[in-house]
Structures are given as C-alpha cells and as structure tokens.
C-alpha positions in Angstrom: 2.3 0.6 0.0 4.0 3.7 -1.4 3.6 7.0 0.6 2.4 10.3 -1.0 2.9 14.0 -0.5 -0.5 15.8 -0.6 0.7 17.0 -3.9 1.3 13.9 -5.4 -1.8 12.4 -4.4 -3.3 15.4 -6.3 -1.5 14.6 -9.6 -1.9 10.9 -8.9 -6.1 11.3 -8.9 -5.6 13.8 -11.5 -3.7 11.3 -13.8 -6.2 8.8 -13.1 -9.1 10.7 -14.3 -7.2 11.7 -17.4 -6.1 7.9 -18.2 -9.5 6.3 -17.2 -10.5 6.7 -20.5 -7.2 5.0 -21.9 -7.1 8.8 -23.9 -4.7 11.1 -21.8 -5.1 13.8 -24.5 -2.8 16.8 -24.7 -5.4 19.1 -23.5 -5.5 17.3 -20.1 -2.0 16.7 -19.8 -1.5 20.3 -20.4 -4.1 21.6 -17.5 -2.4 19.1 -15.4 1.0 21.1 -16.1 -0.8 24.2 -15.8 -2.7 23.5 -12.4 0.9 22.3 -10.7 2.7 25.5 -12.0 0.1 28.0 -10.8 -2.1 27.2 -7.7 -1.0 27.8 -4.3 -1.8 24.3 -3.4 1.5 23.4 -5.3 3.5 26.6 -4.1 5.9 24.1 -2.2 5.7 21.6 -5.4 8.9 21.5 -7.6 6.8 21.8 -10.9 10.2 20.0 -12.6 8.6 16.7 -11.0 5.3 16.7 -12.4 6.4 14.5 -15.3 8.0 12.2 -13.2 5.2 11.9 -10.9 2.8 11.3 -13.5 5.2 8.5 -14.9 5.4 6.7 -11.6 1.6 6.9 -11.2 1.1 5.0 -14.5 3.6 2.5 -13.5 1.9 1.9 -10.0 -1.3 1.5 -11.6 0.2 -1.4 -14.0 1.0 -3.2 -10.7 -1.6 -5.7 -9.7 -4.0 -4.2 -7.0 -2.4 -0.2 -8.2 -5.6 1.2 -8.7 -6.7 0.4 -5.3 -3.6 1.0 -3.7 -3.3 4.5 -5.1 -6.6 5.4 -3.9 -5.8 4.5 -0.6 -2.8 6.0 -0.5 -3.8 9.7 -2.1 -7.1 9.5 0.3 -4.4 9.2 3.2 -2.1 11.3 2.3 -4.7 14.0 1.9 -5.9 16.1 4.8 -9.7 16.7 5.0 -8.6 20.2 4.3 -8.0 19.4 1.1 -9.7 16.9 0.1 -12.4 18.9 -2.2 -9.5 20.6 -3.3 -8.0 17.3 -4.9 -11.6 16.5 -6.4 -12.1 19.8 -8.2 -9.1 19.3 -9.5 -10.0 16.0 -10.9 -12.7 17.2 -12.1 -11.2 20.3 -13.7 -9.2 17.8 -15.6 -12.3 15.7 -16.5 -13.7 18.5 -18.3 -11.0 19.9 -19.5 -11.6 18.6 -22.9 -14.9 19.2 -23.0 -16.2 16.2 -23.0 -16.7 13.8 -20.3 -16.8 10.2 -21.0 -18.3 7.8 -18.8 -14.8 6.0 -17.7 -14.2 9.5 -16.2 -17.3 9.8 -14.8 -17.1 6.7 -13.1 -13.9 7.7 -11.2 -14.9 10.6 -10.8 -17.6 8.5 -9.0 -15.1 6.5 -7.3 -13.2 9.8 -5.8 -16.3 11.2 -4.1 -16.7 8.1 -2.1 -13.2 7.8 -1.4 -12.7 11.3 -0.2 -15.4 11.0 1.6 -17.3 14.6 0.4 -20.7 15.8 1.0 -23.3 16.1 -1.6 -23.3 19.9 -1.5 -19.4 20.2 -2.1 -19.5 17.6 -4.7 -22.3 19.4 -6.4 -20.8 23.0 -6.2 -17.6 21.9 -7.3 -19.2 20.1 -10.7 -21.0 23.1 -11.2 -18.3 25.9 -10.7 -16.1 23.4 -13.4 -18.6 23.1 -15.9 -19.2 27.2 -15.5 -15.1 27.6 -15.9 -14.9 25.5 -19.0 -18.5 26.3 -21.0 -17.8 27.6 -24.5 -19.9 30.8 -25.4 
C-alpha cells in the first residue's frame, strides 16, 4: 500500500466523493483546486501537484481493491485532529454543485465511519456546508 501525506489524503477523499457518482463536474474540480490553493491545511503543499495527485487517485481507484486501499491509506495518513477537516472538505465537494447524489451520500457515510467521527461533529459539518452553499 502506498503512503500518502495528510494533504494528499484529503485530495484523494475529495476526488473520491466527486467521482462517486461517476460524474466529476467542473464545479467540483474547480472547488478542489480552490480548496488546495487557499486553505491553511494546504499551506505547505505545492498546489501545482493537485492535478497529478487527483490523477494518481483515479489510477489507484482502477486497481483491484483500490477503493479500500485508498480509504485505509487516507485514514492512516490523517492525524486525528485533521479528520474533521478532511470530512468537511469532502462534504464541500459533494455540495459544490448544490445537488448531492445518492452515490455521494453513500461515500460520505463511508468516510464518516472510516474517519471515526462522532455524530455531533458530522452534524455540525453538514449543517455548515449547507449554509455556505445555500442559494438565496
């Protein structure tokens, strides 16, 4: 199994959410790029690598057991204090196009379990994402 940095792990999880409905739309891909360029979690990450990391994730997903391997590698790479951040950013990708598909919801449920997040944290993250992406 490959080893990921915490930043790569977050990118992988965002890509997995975006790809979960078999349709990586431009708004989701743009959002991933914006997240990597602007958030403190990626301060020490070379944002020029974002596309290469996303492509590496896609290649890994094509392998036998790739999905499970990525989930294990990502959970291992993320310190406990960053797991809520990873989930929050994955949720942001799911709601970026203002339409969360059933496959994206399933992926988020899987991430909740794998990242071992408590119900209060999950609820707060999801409520905040809905508020940020609400059209007025």
